[in-house]
C-alpha positions as CSV (number, residue, x, y, z in Angstrom):
1,M,-22.5,-15.6,5.4
2,T,-23.3,-18.7,3.4
3,K,-20.8,-21.5,3.0
4,E,-20.1,-20.5,-0.6
5,R,-19.5,-16.9,0.4
6,K,-17.1,-18.0,3.2
7,R,-15.2,-20.0,0.6
8,D,-15.0,-17.1,-1.7
9,F,-13.9,-14.8,1.1
10,A,-11.1,-17.1,2.1
11,L,-9.9,-17.4,-1.5
12,L,-9.9,-13.6,-1.8
13,L,-7.9,-13.2,1.4
14,A,-5.3,-15.6,0.0
15,A,-5.4,-13.7,-3.4
16,T,-4.9,-10.5,-1.5
17,F,-1.7,-11.9,0.1
18,F,-0.4,-12.9,-3.3
19,Y,-1.4,-9.5,-4.7
20,F,0.6,-7.5,-2.2
21,T,3.5,-9.9,-1.8
22,G,4.3,-10.0,-5.5
23,P,4.9,-6.4,-6.3
24,M,6.3,-5.6,-2.9
25,S,9.0,-8.3,-3.3
26,V,10.7,-6.1,-5.9
27,A,9.7,-2.7,-4.5
28,P,12.8,-2.2,-2.3
29,L,15.0,-3.4,-5.2
30,A,13.6,-1.3,-8.0
31,A,15.8,1.8,-7.3
32,G,18.9,-0.3,-6.9
33,F,18.1,-2.4,-10.1
34,A,17.7,0.8,-12.1
35,G,21.0,2.0,-10.8
36,S,22.6,-1.3,-11.9
37,L,21.3,-0.5,-15.4
38,G,23.1,2.9,-15.4
39,A,20.4,5.2,-14.0
40,G,21.3,8.2,-11.9
41,E,19.9,9.1,-8.5
42,A,16.8,10.9,-10.0
43,L,15.9,8.0,-12.2
44,M,16.5,5.6,-9.3
45,G,13.9,7.5,-7.3
46,L,11.5,7.5,-10.4
47,A,11.9,3.8,-10.8
48,G,11.0,3.3,-7.1
49,G,7.8,5.4,-7.4
50,L,6.7,5.0,-11.0
51,M,4.6,1.8,-10.4
52,N,2.4,3.7,-7.9
53,G,2.3,6.8,-10.1
54,A,1.0,4.8,-13.0
55,S,-1.5,3.1,-10.7
56,L,-2.7,6.5,-9.5
57,I,-3.2,8.0,-13.0
58,S,-5.1,4.9,-14.2
59,R,-7.6,4.7,-11.3
60,P,-10.4,6.6,-13.0
61,V,-10.3,4.2,-16.0
62,V,-10.0,1.2,-13.7
63,G,-13.0,2.3,-11.6
64,N,-15.2,2.3,-14.7
65,L,-13.9,-1.0,-15.9
66,A,-14.7,-2.7,-12.6
67,D,-18.4,-1.9,-13.2
68,R,-18.4,-3.1,-16.8
69,V,-16.3,-6.2,-16.9
70,G,-16.7,-7.5,-13.3
71,K,-14.1,-7.6,-10.5
72,R,-13.0,-11.2,-11.2
73,A,-12.1,-10.5,-14.8
74,L,-10.4,-7.3,-13.8
75,T,-8.4,-8.9,-11.1
76,V,-7.2,-11.7,-13.4
77,A,-6.2,-9.2,-16.1
78,G,-4.3,-7.1,-13.6
79,A,-2.5,-10.1,-12.1
80,L,-1.3,-11.2,-15.5
81,A,-0.1,-7.7,-16.3
82,M,2.0,-7.7,-13.1
83,A,3.4,-11.1,-14.0
84,A,4.3,-9.9,-17.5
85,A,5.9,-6.7,-16.0
86,A,8.1,-8.7,-13.6
87,L,9.3,-11.0,-16.4
88,G,9.8,-8.0,-18.6
89,S,12.0,-6.4,-16.0
90,L,14.4,-9.4,-16.3
91,L,14.8,-8.7,-19.9
92,A,15.3,-4.9,-19.5
93,G,18.7,-3.9,-20.8
94,S,18.4,-0.1,-20.0
95,P,16.7,2.1,-17.5
96,G,14.1,3.2,-20.0
97,A,13.0,-0.4,-20.7
98,F,12.8,-1.0,-16.9
99,L,10.6,2.1,-16.5
100,V,8.2,0.8,-19.1
101,A,7.9,-2.4,-17.1
102,R,7.3,-0.4,-14.0
103,V,4.4,1.4,-15.7
104,L,2.8,-1.9,-16.7
105,H,3.3,-3.1,-13.1
106,G,1.4,0.0,-12.0
107,L,-1.5,-0.6,-14.3
108,G,-1.9,-4.2,-13.1
109,F,-1.6,-3.0,-9.5
110,A,-4.4,-0.5,-10.0
111,C,-6.7,-3.1,-11.5
112,C,-6.2,-5.5,-8.6
113,S,-6.3,-3.0,-5.7
114,L,-9.6,-1.5,-6.3
115,S,-11.3,-4.6,-7.6
116,L,-10.1,-6.9,-4.7
117,S,-11.0,-4.5,-1.8
118,T,-14.4,-3.6,-3.2
119,W,-15.1,-7.3,-4.1
120,I,-14.4,-8.4,-0.6
121,S,-16.5,-5.6,1.0
122,E,-19.5,-6.6,-1.2
123,L,-19.2,-10.3,0.0
124,L,-19.6,-9.2,3.6
125,P,-22.9,-8.7,5.4
126,R,-23.2,-5.1,6.7
127,E,-22.7,-6.1,10.3
128,R,-19.4,-7.8,9.5
129,V,-17.9,-5.2,7.3
130,A,-15.6,-3.7,9.9
131,S,-14.2,-7.0,11.1
132,G,-14.0,-8.4,7.6
133,M,-12.1,-5.4,6.3
134,G,-9.9,-5.6,9.3
135,L,-8.8,-9.1,8.2
136,Y,-8.3,-7.8,4.7
137,G,-6.1,-4.9,6.1
138,M,-4.1,-7.4,8.1
139,V,-3.4,-9.6,5.1
140,T,-2.4,-6.6,3.0
141,A,0.0,-5.5,5.7
142,I,1.6,-8.9,6.0
143,G,2.0,-9.1,2.2
144,M,3.6,-5.6,2.2
145,A,6.0,-6.7,4.8
146,V,6.8,-10.3,3.8
147,G,7.2,-9.3,0.1
148,P,10.1,-6.9,0.6
149,A,11.8,-9.3,3.1
150,A,11.6,-12.2,0.6
151,G,12.8,-10.0,-2.3
152,V,15.8,-8.6,-0.4
153,F,16.7,-12.1,0.9
154,L,16.7,-13.5,-2.7
155,Y,18.6,-10.5,-4.0
156,H,21.4,-11.0,-1.5
157,R,21.7,-14.7,-2.2
158,A,20.9,-15.1,-5.9
159,G,20.7,-11.6,-7.4
160,Y,17.9,-9.6,-9.0
161,A,16.7,-12.3,-11.4
162,C,15.4,-14.6,-8.6
163,A,13.5,-11.7,-6.9
164,F,11.7,-10.7,-10.1
165,A,11.0,-14.4,-10.9
166,L,9.3,-14.7,-7.4
167,S,7.2,-11.6,-8.1
168,A,6.1,-13.1,-11.5
169,A,5.2,-16.4,-9.8
170,L,3.2,-14.7,-7.1
171,S,1.2,-12.6,-9.5
172,A,0.4,-15.7,-11.6
173,G,-0.8,-17.4,-8.4
174,L,-3.1,-14.4,-7.8
175,A,-4.6,-14.8,-11.2
176,F,-5.4,-18.5,-10.5
177,L,-6.9,-17.8,-7.0
178,A,-9.1,-15.0,-8.4
179,W,-10.3,-17.2,-11.2
180,C,-11.4,-19.9,-8.7
181,V,-13.7,-17.5,-6.9
182,R,-17.3,-18.4,-7.8
183,D,-18.7,-14.9,-7.3
184,R,-17.8,-13.0,-10.5
185,G,-18.0,-9.6,-8.8
186,L,-20.6,-8.3,-11.2
187,S,-22.8,-6.4,-8.6
188,L,-23.3,-2.8,-9.7
189,P,-23.6,0.3,-7.5
190,A,-27.0,1.8,-6.7
191,P,-28.4,3.9,-9.5
192,Q,-27.1,7.5,-9.5
193,S,-28.3,10.7,-11.0
194,A,-26.5,12.0,-14.1
195,G,-24.5,14.5,-12.1
196,E,-23.3,11.9,-9.6
197,A,-22.5,9.3,-12.3
198,R,-20.0,11.7,-13.8
199,R,-18.2,11.9,-10.4
200,L,-18.0,8.2,-9.8
201,G,-14.6,7.6,-11.3
202,I,-12.8,10.6,-9.7
203,V,-13.0,11.0,-5.9
204,E,-15.4,10.9,-2.9
205,W,-14.8,14.3,-1.3
206,R,-16.4,13.2,1.9
207,V,-13.4,10.9,2.7
208,A,-10.7,12.9,0.9
209,P,-9.1,14.1,4.2
210,L,-8.6,10.5,5.2
211,A,-6.9,9.8,1.9
212,L,-4.6,12.8,2.5
213,I,-3.8,11.5,6.0
214,I,-2.9,8.0,4.8
215,L,-0.8,9.6,2.0
216,L,1.3,11.4,4.6
217,F,1.7,8.2,6.7
218,A,2.7,6.2,3.6
219,M,5.4,8.6,2.4
220,P,8.0,7.7,5.1
221,Y,7.2,4.0,5.1
222,M,7.5,3.7,1.3
223,A,10.7,5.8,1.3
224,T,12.1,3.4,3.9
225,Q,11.1,0.4,1.9
226,A,12.7,1.8,-1.3
227,F,16.0,3.1,0.2
228,L,16.6,1.1,3.3
229,V,19.0,-1.3,1.5
230,P,21.0,1.4,-0.4
231,L,21.2,3.4,2.8
232,A,22.5,0.5,4.8
233,E,25.1,-0.3,2.1
234,A,26.1,3.4,2.0
235,E,26.5,3.5,5.8
236,G,28.4,0.2,5.8
237,L,26.0,-1.4,8.4
238,E,27.1,-5.0,9.2
239,F,23.7,-6.6,9.8
240,S,20.8,-7.5,7.4
241,V,18.2,-4.7,7.3
242,A,15.9,-7.3,5.5
243,W,14.8,-8.2,9.0
244,F,13.0,-4.9,9.3
245,F,10.1,-6.1,7.2
246,P,9.2,-9.5,8.8
247,L,9.6,-7.8,12.3
248,Y,7.2,-5.1,11.1
249,A,4.7,-7.7,9.8
250,G,4.9,-9.8,13.0
251,V,4.3,-6.8,15.3
252,L,1.5,-5.6,13.1
253,V,-0.3,-8.9,13.1
254,A,0.0,-9.1,16.9
255,L,-1.4,-5.5,17.3
256,R,-4.3,-6.1,15.0
257,L,-5.3,-9.4,16.6
258,G,-4.7,-8.0,20.1
259,L,-6.7,-4.8,19.6
260,G,-9.7,-6.6,18.1
261,R,-12.9,-4.8,19.0
262,V,-10.9,-1.8,20.2
263,F,-10.9,-0.5,16.6
264,D,-14.7,-0.2,16.9
265,R,-14.7,1.5,20.3
266,V,-11.8,4.0,20.4
267,P,-12.2,7.3,18.6
268,F,-10.3,8.0,15.4
269,W,-8.3,10.8,17.0
270,V,-6.8,8.5,19.6
271,F,-5.4,6.2,17.0
272,L,-4.2,9.3,15.0
273,L,-2.2,10.8,17.9
274,T,-0.8,7.5,18.9
275,S,0.3,6.7,15.4
276,V,1.9,10.1,14.8
277,A,4.0,9.6,18.0
278,S,4.9,6.1,16.9
279,T,5.9,7.1,13.4
280,T,8.0,9.9,14.8
281,G,9.8,7.5,17.1
282,A,10.4,5.1,14.2
283,L,12.0,7.7,12.0
284,L,14.3,8.8,14.8
285,A,15.2,5.2,15.5
286,L,16.1,4.7,11.8
287,A,18.2,7.9,11.8
288,L,20.1,6.6,14.8
289,M,20.3,3.0,13.6
290,R,23.7,1.4,14.0
291,G,22.8,-2.0,15.2
292,F,20.0,-4.7,15.0
293,W,18.1,-3.7,18.1
294,M,17.6,-0.1,17.0
295,M,16.3,-1.3,13.6
296,A,13.9,-3.7,15.5
297,L,12.6,-0.8,17.6
298,A,12.0,1.2,14.4
299,A,10.1,-1.8,12.9
300,V,7.9,-2.0,16.0
301,L,7.1,1.7,16.0
302,M,6.4,1.8,12.3
303,A,3.9,-1.0,12.8
304,G,2.2,1.1,15.4
305,G,2.2,4.1,13.1
306,Y,1.6,3.5,9.4
307,G,0.5,-0.1,9.9
308,I,-2.3,0.7,12.3
309,M,-3.5,3.7,10.4
310,C,-4.0,1.7,7.2
311,T,-6.7,-0.3,9.0
312,V,-8.2,2.7,10.9
313,C,-8.3,4.9,7.8
314,Q,-9.8,2.3,5.5
315,S,-12.4,1.2,8.0
316,S,-13.4,4.9,8.5
317,V,-13.6,5.4,4.8
318,I,-16.1,2.5,4.4
319,L,-18.2,3.7,7.4
320,L,-18.3,7.3,6.1
321,A,-19.1,6.4,2.5
322,R,-22.5,7.5,1.2
323,P,-24.9,4.7,0.3
324,G,-24.0,3.3,-3.1
325,H,-20.6,5.0,-3.1
326,R,-18.4,2.4,-1.3
327,G,-16.4,1.6,-4.4
328,L,-15.7,5.3,-5.0
329,A,-14.7,5.9,-1.4
330,N,-12.4,2.9,-1.5
331,G,-10.9,4.3,-4.7
332,T,-10.3,7.6,-3.0
333,Y,-8.5,5.9,-0.1
334,Y,-6.3,4.1,-2.6
335,I,-5.5,7.3,-4.4
336,G,-4.0,8.5,-1.1
337,I,-2.1,5.3,-0.8
338,D,-0.9,5.5,-4.4
339,L,0.3,9.1,-4.0
340,G,2.1,8.2,-0.8
341,M,3.8,5.2,-2.4
342,A,4.8,7.3,-5.4
343,I,5.9,10.5,-3.7
344,G,7.7,8.8,-0.9
345,P,10.3,7.1,-3.1
346,L,10.6,10.2,-5.3
347,C,11.4,12.3,-2.2
348,G,13.7,9.6,-1.1
349,G,15.6,9.6,-4.4
350,F,16.1,13.4,-4.1
351,L,17.3,13.1,-0.5
352,F,19.5,10.2,-1.2
353,G,21.3,12.1,-4.0
354,H,21.5,15.5,-2.4
355,L,21.8,15.1,1.4
356,P,24.0,13.1,3.7
357,A,22.5,9.8,4.6
358,A,22.1,10.9,8.3
359,W,19.4,13.4,7.2
360,F,17.3,11.0,5.1
361,F,14.9,9.9,7.9
362,P,14.8,13.1,9.9
363,A,13.6,14.9,6.7
364,F,10.5,12.8,6.7
365,L,9.5,14.0,10.2
366,L,7.9,17.0,8.4
367,T,5.0,14.7,7.4
368,Q,3.8,14.2,11.0
369,P,2.8,17.8,11.9
370,L,1.2,18.0,8.5
371,I,-1.0,15.0,9.4
372,L,-2.1,16.8,12.6
373,L,-2.9,20.0,10.6
374,V,-5.1,18.1,8.1
375,Y,-7.0,16.4,10.9
376,A,-7.4,19.7,12.8
377,L,-8.9,21.4,9.7
378,W,-11.2,18.4,9.1
379,W,-12.3,18.3,12.7
380,R,-13.0,22.1,12.7
381,F,-15.0,21.8,9.5
382,H,-17.2,19.0,10.9
383,R,-17.5,20.8,14.3
384,A,-18.9,23.8,12.4
385,K,-21.5,21.6,10.8
386,G,-22.4,20.0,14.2
387,E,-20.9,16.6,13.2
388,A,-18.6,14.5,15.4
389,R,-15.5,13.1,13.9
């Protein structure tokens, strides 16, 4: 990489941290904030998942915009939309107004997610894609963990307003960092036939099973993120569950740095089985959580589950993508993430309103055998074609 590309790469990593930390700082508060405005349990769950639902629906349009206006312009526009949404949430006087702000947040989130990840991958030489995207994945995981911890911390000490103000400031910082990148992200994908071009903005079916797998891993994590605070308050726990998120982030950073080249050498199925076992243990620990150390164990295990699979799945998506379809494959991966982030809180809202709190986390154990089923069908399909997966 040239010196200028290294500078741009560093700026984009910093921008990525701001991008995930900003919206995630209010993610665990959205359901509770909607409740404070008078929303019932169903609307609370909708508020928790609506941002990612709006992000998912807008992805086909965003994919086309990235090719036409450039990734720098799209990232800046998305960041400013997220800042406006966070500030608009402060002015919301009803659940309906807050839901509108969450939709705007989702549109901005979609613009930034696809443009940043594809932008970074295009800056990297081919022989450095895996390690470079590993760094990107580590930064996203840190942002997704630090953001909720910071938001919950501010909420407990200063209320919702400070948490939403932090989110707005971080999104504004993202816009500034993206604008400072010299590469405008104008590179276009390889020319496609008319039939292929029509499919570019939808999905890359070659990596769709990976998107489904990460969806199922994301559901329990996002439900935990959205409802850990209300569940702790309902159970009358006498310690701060906000520590769950920095513990998760710290363990995840240690795992990703410690594993290093192991990601390149160990087969996908080994990571999958290990992560399923780890996520299962995390959900059981959360179900039995009555003190700090059981919560800490859950954070460690969740990092070994969802946290590790985010890196493994995204790296696999890039490696499996057809030539000239990296952006489409990345978009397919994020569709899985978006669906998991949207469905998880929605399911959490239903469970929170209709089942005893003790059944909240055990109910999400159903996602783990489904993951194994998806992989088994995928493996059988490729075995029949004589391909190793």
